[in-house]
PASE-744780 format. One line per field, with one value per residue (C-alpha): residue in one letter; residue number from 0; x, y, z. Coordinates in pm, 1 decimal, always signed. Example, Ala and Ser with C-alpha at 12.3 -4.5 7.8 and 13.67 -1.06 7.14 Angstrom:
code: c(A_S);
pos: c(0_1);
X: c(+1230.0_+1367.0);
Y: c(-450.0_-106.0);
Z: c(+780.0_+714.0);
# end
This chain:
code: c(X_X_X_X_X_X_X_X_X_X_X_X_X_X_X_X_X_X_X_X_X_X_X_X_X_X_X_X_X_X_X_X_X_X_X_X_X_X_X_X_X_X_X_X_X_X_X_X_X_X_X_X_X_X_X_X_X_X_X_X_X_X_X_X_X_X_X_X_X_X_X_X_X_X_X_X_X_X_X_X_X_X_X_X_X_X_X_X_X_X);
pos: c(0_1_2_3_4_5_6_7_8_9_10_11_12_13_14_15_16_17_18_19_20_21_22_23_24_25_26_27_28_29_30_31_32_33_34_35_36_37_38_39_40_41_42_43_44_45_46_47_48_49_50_51_52_53_54_55_56_57_58_59_60_61_62_63_64_65_66_67_68_69_70_71_72_73_74_75_76_77_78_79_80_81_82_83_84_85_86_87_88_89);
X: c(+6175.9_+6416.7_+6634.4_+6989.8_+7011.1_+7383.5_+7368.9_+7265.9_+7209.2_+7207.7_+7203.2_+7365.5_+7176.7_+7388.3_+7703.6_+7796.0_+7855.7_+8194.0_+8313.8_+8212.2_+8347.0_+8693.6_+8680.9_+8602.3_+8880.5_+9129.0_+9016.4_+9052.5_+8677.3_+8562.9_+8206.9_+8054.1_+7839.0_+7494.7_+7386.0_+7578.8_+7431.9_+7484.7_+7857.1_+7919.5_+7579.9_+7269.7_+7127.2_+6813.8_+6732.9_+6719.2_+6531.9_+6273.2_+6232.5_+6115.4_+6427.2_+6470.5_+6772.1_+6940.4_+6930.8_+7054.2_+7344.3_+7445.2_+7381.7_+7638.4_+7616.6_+7757.7_+7814.0_+7857.0_+7982.4_+7997.9_+8347.0_+8231.1_+8226.2_+8037.2_+8362.5_+8364.0_+8014.2_+8111.7_+8415.5_+8194.3_+7949.8_+8229.5_+8396.1_+8068.5_+8007.8_+8365.8_+8324.6_+8001.0_+8152.7_+8479.6_+8323.1_+8061.6_+8345.2_+8476.5);
Y: c(-3508.9_-3554.3_-3251.4_-3250.0_-3028.2_-2964.3_-2827.1_-2467.6_-2314.8_-1935.7_-1689.6_-1349.0_-1196.6_-972.9_-1177.7_-1487.4_-1786.9_-1858.7_-1506.6_-1534.6_-1888.5_-1770.8_-1469.7_-1699.0_-1938.2_-1651.0_-1637.6_-2016.1_-2067.8_-2341.4_-2368.8_-2494.8_-2338.6_-2457.1_-2795.9_-3117.2_-3275.7_-2981.9_-3045.4_-2713.2_-2698.0_-2509.4_-2690.1_-2870.1_-2931.0_-2559.8_-2499.1_-2766.1_-2603.3_-2290.0_-2084.0_-1807.1_-1809.2_-1508.4_-1681.8_-2008.2_-1821.9_-1681.8_-1995.6_-2109.5_-2448.7_-2445.2_-2777.6_-2797.6_-3072.8_-3139.7_-2989.9_-2642.3_-2379.5_-2057.9_-1882.5_-2064.5_-1935.9_-1583.4_-1597.5_-1705.2_-1421.7_-1164.3_-1295.9_-1284.1_-925.5_-835.5_-1002.2_-822.5_-486.2_-540.3_-685.4_-407.8_-152.7_-315.8);
Z: c(-2172.5_-2460.5_-2394.6_-2265.7_-1957.2_-2001.2_-2357.0_-2417.6_-2759.7_-2780.4_-3067.1_-3074.6_-3364.4_-3583.8_-3522.9_-3720.2_-3497.2_-3658.3_-3577.4_-3211.4_-3192.3_-3301.5_-3068.8_-2776.1_-2878.5_-2840.0_-2476.4_-2436.1_-2430.0_-2664.2_-2788.6_-3112.3_-3377.1_-3480.4_-3355.7_-3309.8_-3619.4_-3858.3_-3928.1_-4104.0_-4272.2_-4173.9_-3874.7_-3987.1_-3619.4_-3539.7_-3865.8_-3778.2_-3437.2_-3618.9_-3547.6_-3805.0_-4036.5_-3871.5_-3534.3_-3685.9_-3847.7_-3508.8_-3301.7_-3046.1_-2875.5_-2524.2_-2350.6_-1975.4_-1749.1_-1379.1_-1387.0_-1491.6_-1221.9_-1167.9_-1258.2_-1594.1_-1663.8_-1559.4_-1789.3_-2081.0_-2018.5_-1991.5_-2307.2_-2500.4_-2388.2_-2483.1_-2821.9_-2897.0_-2802.6_-2992.5_-3303.5_-3319.8_-3352.0_-3669.8);
# end
């Protein structure tokens, strides 16, 4: 396989990745938007994979390491839920 098992790309449709990225940063959780090779542009990798433009626009790249804990994952999930709820109110 040519995938990286420690990198997860998710999309939260309806929310721009940059908005969620900054919300997570306020909670000291650091992720990236798009794909590693997009560098601020639309990710051609996600596009070539057949991902629709709305999902690409809301894509978050989450990288894990052997140092991450279950608590880290729980904190990310809680922060994402909090972000979705708070940003929906605006």
